[in-house]
PDB file of N, H, CA, C and O in Angstrom:
ATOM      1  N   MET A   1      -0.817   5.898  -8.960  1.00  0.00           N
ATOM      2  CA  MET A   1      -0.621   6.298  -7.589  1.00  0.00           C
ATOM      3  C   MET A   1      -0.224   5.107  -6.725  1.00  0.00           C
ATOM      4  O   MET A   1       0.622   5.239  -5.840  1.00  0.00           O
ATOM      5  N   TRP A   2      -0.815   3.965  -6.970  1.00  0.00           N
ATOM      6  H   TRP A   2      -1.501   3.858  -7.689  1.00  0.00           H
ATOM      7  CA  TRP A   2      -0.467   2.779  -6.186  1.00  0.00           C
ATOM      8  C   TRP A   2       1.023   2.476  -6.309  1.00  0.00           C
ATOM      9  O   TRP A   2       1.679   2.143  -5.322  1.00  0.00           O
ATOM     10  N   GLU A   3       1.550   2.592  -7.520  1.00  0.00           N
ATOM     11  H   GLU A   3       1.017   2.862  -8.321  1.00  0.00           H
ATOM     12  CA  GLU A   3       2.969   2.301  -7.745  1.00  0.00           C
ATOM     13  C   GLU A   3       3.867   3.213  -6.924  1.00  0.00           C
ATOM     14  O   GLU A   3       4.868   2.762  -6.367  1.00  0.00           O
ATOM     15  N   HIS A   4       3.517   4.488  -6.844  1.00  0.00           N
ATOM     16  H   HIS A   4       2.704   4.854  -7.296  1.00  0.00           H
ATOM     17  CA  HIS A   4       4.316   5.431  -6.057  1.00  0.00           C
ATOM     18  C   HIS A   4       4.180   5.142  -4.560  1.00  0.00           C
ATOM     19  O   HIS A   4       5.168   5.144  -3.826  1.00  0.00           O
ATOM     20  N   LYS A   5       2.960   4.898  -4.125  1.00  0.00           N
ATOM     21  H   LYS A   5       2.158   4.897  -4.722  1.00  0.00           H
ATOM     22  CA  LYS A   5       2.711   4.664  -2.701  1.00  0.00           C
ATOM     23  C   LYS A   5       3.433   3.412  -2.204  1.00  0.00           C
ATOM     24  O   LYS A   5       3.813   3.337  -1.035  1.00  0.00           O
ATOM     25  N   ASN A   6       3.619   2.444  -3.074  1.00  0.00           N
ATOM     26  H   ASN A   6       3.310   2.505  -4.023  1.00  0.00           H
ATOM     27  CA  ASN A   6       4.222   1.170  -2.685  1.00  0.00           C
ATOM     28  C   ASN A   6       5.657   0.997  -3.187  1.00  0.00           C
ATOM     29  O   ASN A   6       6.164  -0.124  -3.223  1.00  0.00           O
ATOM     30  N   ASP A   7       6.309   2.081  -3.571  1.00  0.00           N
ATOM     31  H   ASP A   7       5.897   2.992  -3.543  1.00  0.00           H
ATOM     32  CA  ASP A   7       7.711   2.058  -4.030  1.00  0.00           C
ATOM     33  C   ASP A   7       7.952   1.076  -5.169  1.00  0.00           C
ATOM     34  O   ASP A   7       9.004   0.440  -5.240  1.00  0.00           O
ATOM     35  N   PHE A   8       6.982   0.959  -6.051  1.00  0.00           N
ATOM     36  H   PHE A   8       6.128   1.475  -5.994  1.00  0.00           H
ATOM     37  CA  PHE A   8       7.090   0.030  -7.173  1.00  0.00           C
ATOM     38  C   PHE A   8       7.966   0.587  -8.297  1.00  0.00           C
ATOM     39  O   PHE A   8       8.530  -0.173  -9.084  1.00  0.00           O
ATOM     40  N   VAL A   9       8.077   1.903  -8.367  1.00  0.00           N
ATOM     41  H   VAL A   9       7.619   2.520  -7.728  1.00  0.00           H
ATOM     42  CA  VAL A   9       8.877   2.544  -9.413  1.00  0.00           C
ATOM     43  C   VAL A   9       9.938   3.443  -8.782  1.00  0.00           C
ATOM     44  O   VAL A   9       9.733   4.004  -7.706  1.00  0.00           O
ATOM     45  N   GLU A  10      11.069   3.572  -9.465  1.00  0.00           N
ATOM     46  H   GLU A  10      11.236   3.118 -10.340  1.00  0.00           H
ATOM     47  CA  GLU A  10      12.105   4.504  -9.026  1.00  0.00           C
ATOM     48  C   GLU A  10      11.584   5.918  -9.259  1.00  0.00           C
ATOM     49  O   GLU A  10      11.305   6.303 -10.394  1.00  0.00           O
ATOM     50  N   SER A  11      11.455   6.677  -8.198  1.00  0.00           N
ATOM     51  H   SER A  11      11.682   6.364  -7.276  1.00  0.00           H
ATOM     52  CA  SER A  11      10.881   8.009  -8.324  1.00  0.00           C
ATOM     53  C   SER A  11      11.231   8.838  -7.095  1.00  0.00           C
ATOM     54  O   SER A  11      11.874   8.357  -6.161  1.00  0.00           O
ATOM     55  N   PHE A  12      10.800  10.072  -7.116  1.00  0.00           N
ATOM     56  H   PHE A  12      10.278  10.463  -7.874  1.00  0.00           H
ATOM     57  CA  PHE A  12      10.968  10.982  -5.984  1.00  0.00           C
ATOM     58  C   PHE A  12      10.360  10.371  -4.729  1.00  0.00           C
ATOM     59  O   PHE A  12      10.951  10.430  -3.651  1.00  0.00           O
ATOM     60  N   THR A  13       9.167   9.779  -4.876  1.00  0.00           N
ATOM     61  H   THR A  13       8.687   9.731  -5.752  1.00  0.00           H
ATOM     62  CA  THR A  13       8.478   9.229  -3.714  1.00  0.00           C
ATOM     63  C   THR A  13       9.264   8.087  -3.075  1.00  0.00           C
ATOM     64  O   THR A  13       9.298   7.972  -1.850  1.00  0.00           O
ATOM     65  N   LYS A  14       9.879   7.263  -3.870  1.00  0.00           N
ATOM     66  H   LYS A  14       9.851   7.357  -4.865  1.00  0.00           H
ATOM     67  CA  LYS A  14      10.680   6.160  -3.324  1.00  0.00           C
ATOM     68  C   LYS A  14      11.972   6.689  -2.704  1.00  0.00           C
ATOM     69  O   LYS A  14      12.354   6.284  -1.606  1.00  0.00           O
ATOM     70  N   ARG A  15      12.625   7.578  -3.403  1.00  0.00           N
ATOM     71  H   ARG A  15      12.315   7.907  -4.294  1.00  0.00           H
ATOM     72  CA  ARG A  15      13.910   8.106  -2.940  1.00  0.00           C
ATOM     73  C   ARG A  15      13.778   8.821  -1.586  1.00  0.00           C
ATOM     74  O   ARG A  15      14.644   8.686  -0.722  1.00  0.00           O
ATOM     75  N   TYR A  16      12.699   9.574  -1.411  1.00  0.00           N
ATOM     76  H   TYR A  16      11.995   9.684  -2.113  1.00  0.00           H
ATOM     77  CA  TYR A  16      12.540  10.367  -0.197  1.00  0.00           C
ATOM     78  C   TYR A  16      11.482   9.824   0.772  1.00  0.00           C
ATOM     79  O   TYR A  16      11.202  10.453   1.792  1.00  0.00           O
ATOM     80  N   GLY A  17      10.898   8.673   0.465  1.00  0.00           N
ATOM     81  H   GLY A  17      11.126   8.161  -0.364  1.00  0.00           H
ATOM     82  CA  GLY A  17       9.924   8.060   1.367  1.00  0.00           C
ATOM     83  C   GLY A  17       8.651   8.867   1.542  1.00  0.00           C
ATOM     84  O   GLY A  17       8.083   8.922   2.632  1.00  0.00           O
ATOM     85  N   VAL A  18       8.208   9.490   0.461  1.00  0.00           N
ATOM     86  H   VAL A  18       8.670   9.445  -0.425  1.00  0.00           H
ATOM     87  CA  VAL A  18       6.996  10.305   0.492  1.00  0.00           C
ATOM     88  C   VAL A  18       5.842   9.446  -0.007  1.00  0.00           C
ATOM     89  O   VAL A  18       5.788   9.099  -1.187  1.00  0.00           O
ATOM     90  N   HIS A  19       4.917   9.100   0.890  1.00  0.00           N
ATOM     91  H   HIS A  19       4.960   9.381   1.849  1.00  0.00           H
ATOM     92  CA  HIS A  19       3.859   8.175   0.496  1.00  0.00           C
ATOM     93  C   HIS A  19       2.447   8.661   0.777  1.00  0.00           C
ATOM     94  O   HIS A  19       1.483   7.965   0.456  1.00  0.00           O
ATOM     95  N   MET A  20       2.306   9.826   1.361  1.00  0.00           N
ATOM     96  H   MET A  20       3.088  10.391   1.622  1.00  0.00           H
ATOM     97  CA  MET A  20       0.971  10.350   1.623  1.00  0.00           C
ATOM     98  C   MET A  20       0.535  11.286   0.502  1.00  0.00           C
ATOM     99  O   MET A  20       1.296  12.142   0.051  1.00  0.00           O
ATOM    100  N   LEU A  21      -0.691  11.105   0.071  1.00  0.00           N
ATOM    101  H   LEU A  21      -1.309  10.409   0.438  1.00  0.00           H
ATOM    102  CA  LEU A  21      -1.299  12.010  -0.898  1.00  0.00           C
ATOM    103  C   LEU A  21      -2.099  13.027  -0.098  1.00  0.00           C
ATOM    104  O   LEU A  21      -3.174  12.710   0.410  1.00  0.00           O
ATOM    105  N   VAL A  22      -1.590  14.231   0.017  1.00  0.00           N
ATOM    106  H   VAL A  22      -0.716  14.489  -0.396  1.00  0.00           H
ATOM    107  CA  VAL A  22      -2.246  15.245   0.848  1.00  0.00           C
ATOM    108  C   VAL A  22      -2.994  16.288   0.030  1.00  0.00           C
ATOM    109  O   VAL A  22      -3.740  17.097   0.583  1.00  0.00           O
ATOM    110  N   TRP A  23      -2.800  16.272  -1.278  1.00  0.00           N
ATOM    111  H   TRP A  23      -2.194  15.615  -1.727  1.00  0.00           H
ATOM    112  CA  TRP A  23      -3.473  17.249  -2.142  1.00  0.00           C
ATOM    113  C   TRP A  23      -3.523  16.700  -3.564  1.00  0.00           C
ATOM    114  O   TRP A  23      -2.585  16.043  -4.017  1.00  0.00           O
ATOM    115  N   TYR A  24      -4.610  16.969  -4.255  1.00  0.00           N
ATOM    116  H   TYR A  24      -5.372  17.502  -3.887  1.00  0.00           H
ATOM    117  CA  TYR A  24      -4.724  16.596  -5.668  1.00  0.00           C
ATOM    118  C   TYR A  24      -5.783  17.469  -6.328  1.00  0.00           C
ATOM    119  O   TYR A  24      -6.619  18.074  -5.657  1.00  0.00           O
ATOM    120  N   GLU A  25      -5.733  17.519  -7.628  1.00  0.00           N
ATOM    121  H   GLU A  25      -5.054  17.027  -8.173  1.00  0.00           H
ATOM    122  CA  GLU A  25      -6.742  18.219  -8.431  1.00  0.00           C
ATOM    123  C   GLU A  25      -7.223  17.277  -9.516  1.00  0.00           C
ATOM    124  O   GLU A  25      -6.461  16.456 -10.026  1.00  0.00           O
ATOM    125  N   ILE A  26      -8.485  17.401  -9.860  1.00  0.00           N
ATOM    126  H   ILE A  26      -9.104  18.068  -9.445  1.00  0.00           H
ATOM    127  CA  ILE A  26      -9.067  16.637 -10.951  1.00  0.00           C
ATOM    128  C   ILE A  26      -9.074  17.528 -12.195  1.00  0.00           C
ATOM    129  O   ILE A  26      -9.481  18.688 -12.137  1.00  0.00           O
ATOM    130  N   HIS A  27      -8.625  16.978 -13.304  1.00  0.00           N
ATOM    131  H   HIS A  27      -8.294  16.035 -13.351  1.00  0.00           H
ATOM    132  CA  HIS A  27      -8.643  17.694 -14.583  1.00  0.00           C
ATOM    133  C   HIS A  27      -9.352  16.839 -15.622  1.00  0.00           C
ATOM    134  O   HIS A  27      -9.233  15.614 -15.614  1.00  0.00           O
ATOM    135  N   GLU A  28     -10.083  17.481 -16.505  1.00  0.00           N
ATOM    136  H   GLU A  28     -10.180  18.477 -16.511  1.00  0.00           H
ATOM    137  CA  GLU A  28     -10.798  16.748 -17.544  1.00  0.00           C
ATOM    138  C   GLU A  28      -9.872  16.267 -18.650  1.00  0.00           C
ATOM    139  O   GLU A  28     -10.158  15.270 -19.313  1.00  0.00           O
ATOM    140  N   ALA A  29      -8.776  16.966 -18.850  1.00  0.00           N
ATOM    141  H   ALA A  29      -8.544  17.776 -18.312  1.00  0.00           H
ATOM    142  CA  ALA A  29      -7.856  16.609 -19.928  1.00  0.00           C
ATOM    143  C   ALA A  29      -6.432  16.509 -19.390  1.00  0.00           C
ATOM    144  O   ALA A  29      -6.028  17.271 -18.513  1.00  0.00           O
ATOM    145  N   MET A  30      -5.686  15.561 -19.929  1.00  0.00           N
ATOM    146  H   MET A  30      -6.014  14.941 -20.642  1.00  0.00           H
ATOM    147  CA  MET A  30      -4.306  15.356 -19.524  1.00  0.00           C
ATOM    148  C   MET A  30      -3.473  16.620 -19.758  1.00  0.00           C
ATOM    149  O   MET A  30      -2.589  16.937 -18.963  1.00  0.00           O
ATOM    150  N   GLU A  31      -3.750  17.328 -20.829  1.00  0.00           N
ATOM    151  H   GLU A  31      -4.469  17.071 -21.475  1.00  0.00           H
ATOM    152  CA  GLU A  31      -2.986  18.529 -21.163  1.00  0.00           C
ATOM    153  C   GLU A  31      -3.105  19.595 -20.076  1.00  0.00           C
ATOM    154  O   GLU A  31      -2.117  20.234 -19.716  1.00  0.00           O
ATOM    155  N   SER A  32      -4.318  19.782 -19.556  1.00  0.00           N
ATOM    156  H   SER A  32      -5.120  19.263 -19.848  1.00  0.00           H
ATOM    157  CA  SER A  32      -4.482  20.796 -18.506  1.00  0.00           C
ATOM    158  C   SER A  32      -3.831  20.343 -17.201  1.00  0.00           C
ATOM    159  O   SER A  32      -3.311  21.171 -16.454  1.00  0.00           O
ATOM    160  N   ALA A  33      -3.853  19.059 -16.922  1.00  0.00           N
ATOM    161  H   ALA A  33      -4.276  18.386 -17.530  1.00  0.00           H
ATOM    162  CA  ALA A  33      -3.188  18.534 -15.723  1.00  0.00           C
ATOM    163  C   ALA A  33      -1.677  18.738 -15.815  1.00  0.00           C
ATOM    164  O   ALA A  33      -1.045  19.144 -14.839  1.00  0.00           O
ATOM    165  N   ILE A  34      -1.107  18.463 -16.958  1.00  0.00           N
ATOM    166  H   ILE A  34      -1.620  18.133 -17.751  1.00  0.00           H
ATOM    167  CA  ILE A  34       0.337  18.636 -17.154  1.00  0.00           C
ATOM    168  C   ILE A  34       0.718  20.110 -17.061  1.00  0.00           C
ATOM    169  O   ILE A  34       1.730  20.454 -16.450  1.00  0.00           O
ATOM    170  N   ALA A  35      -0.083  20.974 -17.660  1.00  0.00           N
ATOM    171  H   ALA A  35      -0.905  20.694 -18.156  1.00  0.00           H
ATOM    172  CA  ALA A  35       0.190  22.412 -17.603  1.00  0.00           C
ATOM    173  C   ALA A  35       0.145  22.912 -16.159  1.00  0.00           C
ATOM    174  O   ALA A  35       0.982  23.718 -15.752  1.00  0.00           O
ATOM    175  N   ARG A  36      -0.831  22.436 -15.386  1.00  0.00           N
ATOM    176  H   ARG A  36      -1.512  21.781 -15.716  1.00  0.00           H
ATOM    177  CA  ARG A  36      -0.951  22.841 -13.989  1.00  0.00           C
ATOM    178  C   ARG A  36       0.251  22.342 -13.185  1.00  0.00           C
ATOM    179  O   ARG A  36       0.804  23.080 -12.369  1.00  0.00           O
ATOM    180  N   GLU A  37       0.654  21.092 -13.416  1.00  0.00           N
ATOM    181  H   GLU A  37       0.204  20.493 -14.079  1.00  0.00           H
ATOM    182  CA  GLU A  37       1.808  20.530 -12.714  1.00  0.00           C
ATOM    183  C   GLU A  37       3.070  21.341 -13.000  1.00  0.00           C
ATOM    184  O   GLU A  37       3.851  21.625 -12.092  1.00  0.00           O
ATOM    185  N   LYS A  38       3.263  21.706 -14.249  1.00  0.00           N
ATOM    186  H   LYS A  38       2.628  21.476 -14.987  1.00  0.00           H
ATOM    187  CA  LYS A  38       4.434  22.501 -14.609  1.00  0.00           C
ATOM    188  C   LYS A  38       4.388  23.878 -13.962  1.00  0.00           C
ATOM    189  O   LYS A  38       5.420  24.399 -13.541  1.00  0.00           O
ATOM    190  N   ALA A  39       3.205  24.468 -13.881  1.00  0.00           N
ATOM    191  H   ALA A  39       2.367  24.045 -14.223  1.00  0.00           H
ATOM    192  CA  ALA A  39       3.070  25.781 -13.251  1.00  0.00           C
ATOM    193  C   ALA A  39       3.391  25.705 -11.762  1.00  0.00           C
ATOM    194  O   ALA A  39       4.065  26.583 -11.224  1.00  0.00           O
ATOM    195  N   LEU A  40       2.908  24.656 -11.098  1.00  0.00           N
ATOM    196  H   LEU A  40       2.360  23.942 -11.535  1.00  0.00           H
ATOM    197  CA  LEU A  40       3.142  24.505  -9.659  1.00  0.00           C
ATOM    198  C   LEU A  40       4.615  24.313  -9.328  1.00  0.00           C
ATOM    199  O   LEU A  40       5.055  24.676  -8.237  1.00  0.00           O
ATOM    200  N   LYS A  41       5.376  23.751 -10.248  1.00  0.00           N
ATOM    201  H   LYS A  41       5.018  23.457 -11.134  1.00  0.00           H
ATOM    202  CA  LYS A  41       6.806  23.534 -10.005  1.00  0.00           C
ATOM    203  C   LYS A  41       7.540  24.856  -9.788  1.00  0.00           C
ATOM    204  O   LYS A  41       8.592  24.880  -9.149  1.00  0.00           O
ATOM    205  N   PHE A  42       7.002  25.943 -10.309  1.00  0.00           N
ATOM    206  H   PHE A  42       6.148  25.923 -10.828  1.00  0.00           H
ATOM    207  CA  PHE A  42       7.644  27.253 -10.165  1.00  0.00           C
ATOM    208  C   PHE A  42       7.136  28.032  -8.956  1.00  0.00           C
ATOM    209  O   PHE A  42       7.645  29.112  -8.660  1.00  0.00           O
ATOM    210  N   TRP A  43       6.139  27.495  -8.257  1.00  0.00           N
ATOM    211  H   TRP A  43       5.725  26.617  -8.498  1.00  0.00           H
ATOM    212  CA  TRP A  43       5.607  28.157  -7.070  1.00  0.00           C
ATOM    213  C   TRP A  43       6.608  28.082  -5.931  1.00  0.00           C
ATOM    214  O   TRP A  43       7.405  27.147  -5.859  1.00  0.00           O
ATOM    215  N   LYS A  44       6.570  29.051  -5.052  1.00  0.00           N
ATOM    216  H   LYS A  44       5.923  29.811  -5.110  1.00  0.00           H
ATOM    217  CA  LYS A  44       7.362  29.009  -3.832  1.00  0.00           C
ATOM    218  C   LYS A  44       6.791  27.941  -2.908  1.00  0.00           C
ATOM    219  O   LYS A  44       5.599  27.637  -2.960  1.00  0.00           O
ATOM    220  N   ARG A  45       7.647  27.376  -2.063  1.00  0.00           N
ATOM    221  H   ARG A  45       8.615  27.623  -2.021  1.00  0.00           H
ATOM    222  CA  ARG A  45       7.225  26.322  -1.135  1.00  0.00           C
ATOM    223  C   ARG A  45       6.063  26.802  -0.251  1.00  0.00           C
ATOM    224  O   ARG A  45       5.116  26.052  -0.015  1.00  0.00           O
ATOM    225  N   ALA A  46       6.133  28.021   0.225  1.00  0.00           N
ATOM    226  H   ALA A  46       6.902  28.630   0.032  1.00  0.00           H
ATOM    227  CA  ALA A  46       5.078  28.561   1.101  1.00  0.00           C
ATOM    228  C   ALA A  46       3.728  28.568   0.393  1.00  0.00           C
ATOM    229  O   ALA A  46       2.707  28.278   1.017  1.00  0.00           O
ATOM    230  N   TRP A  47       3.704  28.891  -0.885  1.00  0.00           N
ATOM    231  H   TRP A  47       4.533  29.126  -1.392  1.00  0.00           H
ATOM    232  CA  TRP A  47       2.460  28.900  -1.645  1.00  0.00           C
ATOM    233  C   TRP A  47       1.889  27.490  -1.751  1.00  0.00           C
ATOM    234  O   TRP A  47       0.678  27.296  -1.648  1.00  0.00           O
ATOM    235  N   LYS A  48       2.758  26.514  -1.956  1.00  0.00           N
ATOM    236  H   LYS A  48       3.742  26.671  -2.040  1.00  0.00           H
ATOM    237  CA  LYS A  48       2.310  25.119  -2.055  1.00  0.00           C
ATOM    238  C   LYS A  48       1.745  24.649  -0.719  1.00  0.00           C
ATOM    239  O   LYS A  48       0.732  23.950  -0.684  1.00  0.00           O
ATOM    240  N   LEU A  49       2.395  25.028   0.383  1.00  0.00           N
ATOM    241  H   LEU A  49       3.218  25.596   0.355  1.00  0.00           H
ATOM    242  CA  LEU A  49       1.893  24.656   1.706  1.00  0.00           C
ATOM    243  C   LEU A  49       0.522  25.280   1.960  1.00  0.00           C
ATOM    244  O   LEU A  49      -0.359  24.630   2.521  1.00  0.00           O
ATOM    245  N   GLU A  50       0.338  26.532   1.553  1.00  0.00           N
ATOM    246  H   GLU A  50       1.054  27.060   1.098  1.00  0.00           H
ATOM    247  CA  GLU A  50      -0.965  27.190   1.698  1.00  0.00           C
ATOM    248  C   GLU A  50      -2.034  26.474   0.892  1.00  0.00           C
ATOM    249  O   GLU A  50      -3.168  26.335   1.350  1.00  0.00           O
ATOM    250  N   LEU A  51      -1.683  26.018  -0.303  1.00  0.00           N
ATOM    251  H   LEU A  51      -0.762  26.132  -0.674  1.00  0.00           H
ATOM    252  CA  LEU A  51      -2.624  25.298  -1.157  1.00  0.00           C
ATOM    253  C   LEU A  51      -3.080  24.008  -0.469  1.00  0.00           C
ATOM    254  O   LEU A  51      -4.270  23.692  -0.466  1.00  0.00           O
ATOM    255  N   ILE A  52      -2.152  23.279   0.102  1.00  0.00           N
ATOM    256  H   ILE A  52      -1.186  23.536   0.100  1.00  0.00           H
ATOM    257  CA  ILE A  52      -2.479  22.038   0.809  1.00  0.00           C
ATOM    258  C   ILE A  52      -3.342  22.330   2.028  1.00  0.00           C
ATOM    259  O   ILE A  52      -4.384  21.703   2.219  1.00  0.00           O
ATOM    260  N   GLU A  53      -2.917  23.272   2.847  1.00  0.00           N
ATOM    261  H   GLU A  53      -2.071  23.782   2.692  1.00  0.00           H
ATOM    262  CA  GLU A  53      -3.601  23.533   4.096  1.00  0.00           C
ATOM    263  C   GLU A  53      -4.982  24.148   3.915  1.00  0.00           C
ATOM    264  O   GLU A  53      -5.817  24.054   4.814  1.00  0.00           O
ATOM    265  N   ALA A  54      -5.236  24.771   2.782  1.00  0.00           N
ATOM    266  H   ALA A  54      -4.557  24.848   2.051  1.00  0.00           H
ATOM    267  CA  ALA A  54      -6.559  25.332   2.514  1.00  0.00           C
ATOM    268  C   ALA A  54      -7.609  24.227   2.382  1.00  0.00           C
ATOM    269  O   ALA A  54      -8.755  24.415   2.791  1.00  0.00           O
ATOM    270  N   SER A  55      -7.232  23.081   1.818  1.00  0.00           N
ATOM    271  H   SER A  55      -6.301  22.928   1.487  1.00  0.00           H
ATOM    272  CA  SER A  55      -8.197  22.000   1.621  1.00  0.00           C
ATOM    273  C   SER A  55      -7.974  20.809   2.547  1.00  0.00           C
ATOM    274  O   SER A  55      -8.846  19.949   2.669  1.00  0.00           O
ATOM    275  N   ASN A  56      -6.805  20.751   3.203  1.00  0.00           N
ATOM    276  H   ASN A  56      -6.097  21.450   3.104  1.00  0.00           H
ATOM    277  CA  ASN A  56      -6.481  19.603   4.041  1.00  0.00           C
ATOM    278  C   ASN A  56      -5.629  20.060   5.236  1.00  0.00           C
ATOM    279  O   ASN A  56      -4.450  19.716   5.323  1.00  0.00           O
ATOM    280  N   PRO A  57      -6.224  20.836   6.155  1.00  0.00           N
ATOM    281  CA  PRO A  57      -5.437  21.393   7.254  1.00  0.00           C
ATOM    282  C   PRO A  57      -4.810  20.342   8.173  1.00  0.00           C
ATOM    283  O   PRO A  57      -3.807  20.623   8.828  1.00  0.00           O
ATOM    284  N   GLY A  58      -5.378  19.148   8.231  1.00  0.00           N
ATOM    285  H   GLY A  58      -6.193  18.919   7.698  1.00  0.00           H
ATOM    286  CA  GLY A  58      -4.829  18.097   9.061  1.00  0.00           C
ATOM    287  C   GLY A  58      -3.806  17.228   8.362  1.00  0.00           C
ATOM    288  O   GLY A  58      -3.280  16.287   8.957  1.00  0.00           O
ATOM    289  N   TRP A  59      -3.522  17.526   7.126  1.00  0.00           N
ATOM    290  H   TRP A  59      -3.949  18.290   6.643  1.00  0.00           H
ATOM    291  CA  TRP A  59      -2.581  16.764   6.305  1.00  0.00           C
ATOM    292  C   TRP A  59      -2.915  15.266   6.316  1.00  0.00           C
ATOM    293  O   TRP A  59      -2.037  14.422   6.491  1.00  0.00           O
ATOM    294  N   LEU A  60      -4.194  14.960   6.125  1.00  0.00           N
ATOM    295  H   LEU A  60      -4.907  15.646   5.982  1.00  0.00           H
ATOM    296  CA  LEU A  60      -4.638  13.573   6.078  1.00  0.00           C
ATOM    297  C   LEU A  60      -4.279  12.957   4.734  1.00  0.00           C
ATOM    298  O   LEU A  60      -4.183  13.660   3.728  1.00  0.00           O
ATOM    299  N   ASP A  61      -4.080  11.648   4.718  1.00  0.00           N
ATOM    300  H   ASP A  61      -4.158  11.077   5.536  1.00  0.00           H
ATOM    301  CA  ASP A  61      -3.777  10.931   3.476  1.00  0.00           C
ATOM    302  C   ASP A  61      -5.066  10.790   2.677  1.00  0.00           C
ATOM    303  O   ASP A  61      -6.017  10.162   3.142  1.00  0.00           O
ATOM    304  N   ARG A  62      -5.106  11.362   1.487  1.00  0.00           N
ATOM    305  H   ARG A  62      -4.334  11.872   1.109  1.00  0.00           H
ATOM    306  CA  ARG A  62      -6.308  11.378   0.641  1.00  0.00           C
ATOM    307  C   ARG A  62      -6.318  10.261  -0.408  1.00  0.00           C
ATOM    308  O   ARG A  62      -7.174  10.252  -1.293  1.00  0.00           O
ATOM    309  N   TYR A  63      -5.400   9.347  -0.316  1.00  0.00           N
ATOM    310  H   TYR A  63      -4.705   9.354   0.403  1.00  0.00           H
ATOM    311  CA  TYR A  63      -5.277   8.272  -1.308  1.00  0.00           C
ATOM    312  C   TYR A  63      -6.586   7.506  -1.483  1.00  0.00           C
ATOM    313  O   TYR A  63      -6.978   7.220  -2.614  1.00  0.00           O
ATOM    314  N   ALA A  64      -7.261   7.173  -0.404  1.00  0.00           N
ATOM    315  H   ALA A  64      -6.942   7.405   0.515  1.00  0.00           H
ATOM    316  CA  ALA A  64      -8.504   6.387  -0.478  1.00  0.00           C
ATOM    317  C   ALA A  64      -9.622   7.125  -1.221  1.00  0.00           C
ATOM    318  O   ALA A  64     -10.553   6.490  -1.716  1.00  0.00           O
ATOM    319  N   GLU A  65      -9.542   8.445  -1.304  1.00  0.00           N
ATOM    320  H   GLU A  65      -8.785   8.961  -0.902  1.00  0.00           H
ATOM    321  CA  GLU A  65     -10.568   9.221  -2.006  1.00  0.00           C
ATOM    322  C   GLU A  65     -10.497   9.047  -3.516  1.00  0.00           C
ATOM    323  O   GLU A  65     -11.498   9.239  -4.206  1.00  0.00           O
ATOM    324  N   VAL A  66      -9.344   8.690  -4.034  1.00  0.00           N
ATOM    325  H   VAL A  66      -8.531   8.534  -3.474  1.00  0.00           H
ATOM    326  CA  VAL A  66      -9.172   8.653  -5.489  1.00  0.00           C
ATOM    327  C   VAL A  66      -9.012   7.267  -6.077  1.00  0.00           C
ATOM    328  O   VAL A  66      -8.976   7.115  -7.298  1.00  0.00           O
ATOM    329  N   VAL A  67      -8.915   6.253  -5.230  1.00  0.00           N
ATOM    330  H   VAL A  67      -8.944   6.377  -4.238  1.00  0.00           H
ATOM    331  CA  VAL A  67      -8.790   4.886  -5.773  1.00  0.00           C
ATOM    332  C   VAL A  67     -10.106   4.181  -5.781  1.00  0.00           C
ATOM    333  O   VAL A  67     -10.185   3.027  -6.203  1.00  0.00           O
TER     334      VAL A  67
END
């Protein structure tokens, strides 16, 4: 996450200047995290916004919670 937040790697976050972590999920296994990420890619934008706003209505940066 630090690498993305600080533009250390070429990625979506660097290209579009997206540096706030407004939503995350904890998974016990990498496989379930990857499966969830792939599933979310097919969600409509409105559904993703609802997911964020349900747990973070102020769109606060949650980076400090996970480092």
